[in-house]
N, C-alpha and C positions, 0 to 999 in steps of 0.2 A: 479435509473434505468431509462434510456431514454425511452420515449414512441415511439411507431411505428407511422410513418406518414401514416395514413389511407387515405389521400387524393391523394397519389401518384398513386395508382392503383384502378380501379373501376371494379365491376363485369359487364360483358357484357350481352347482350341478343342476341337472334337469328337474329334480324333484324338490329342491329347496329354493324358494325365492329369497333374494337378498332384500334387505329393508329399503334400499335405495329405489326399488322399483314401485313401491307402494304409491308414490306420488303420481305415477303415470298409468296406473291401472284404470281402465275404463275410458281412456282418451282414444280418439280416433288417430289414424296415421297423419292426417292433416294437422291436428292439434299438437301432436308430438313433433312434427316438422317445424311448427311455429316456435315451440319451446327451444328446439335445437338451434334454430336461426337466431333467436334472441340470445341464447347462451354464447354462441359463437361471436355475435356482435359485441357482447360485453367482454369476452375473453381477448379478442383481437382488436378492440378499441376502434370500431367503425360504426357509423350510423346504421340503424336497423333498416334493411331493405336496400342498402347501398354498399355491398361488399367490394373490397378493392379488386381490381383486375389483375390477373396473373401476367407477369412479364414473360412472354413466350420467346422473346428474342434470345434468351439464354440457351434455349434448346435448338436454335437454328443451326443447320449444318451448311448453310450457304457461305461461300468464301466471298469476301468483299474486295 
């Protein structure tokens, strides 16, 4: 089983910004939300603006 590369990402602290955040500096919350929605659609392979519905029947406690 391959091991995770723990050197790729590091935990940050309050006083030191990570370099990944530089792309999002100056963006509004709405713009960051749009980026997040796009990245989710690419990651989970669905069309942008049409996420799959959650199957809530799995969590149903009703007896049939």
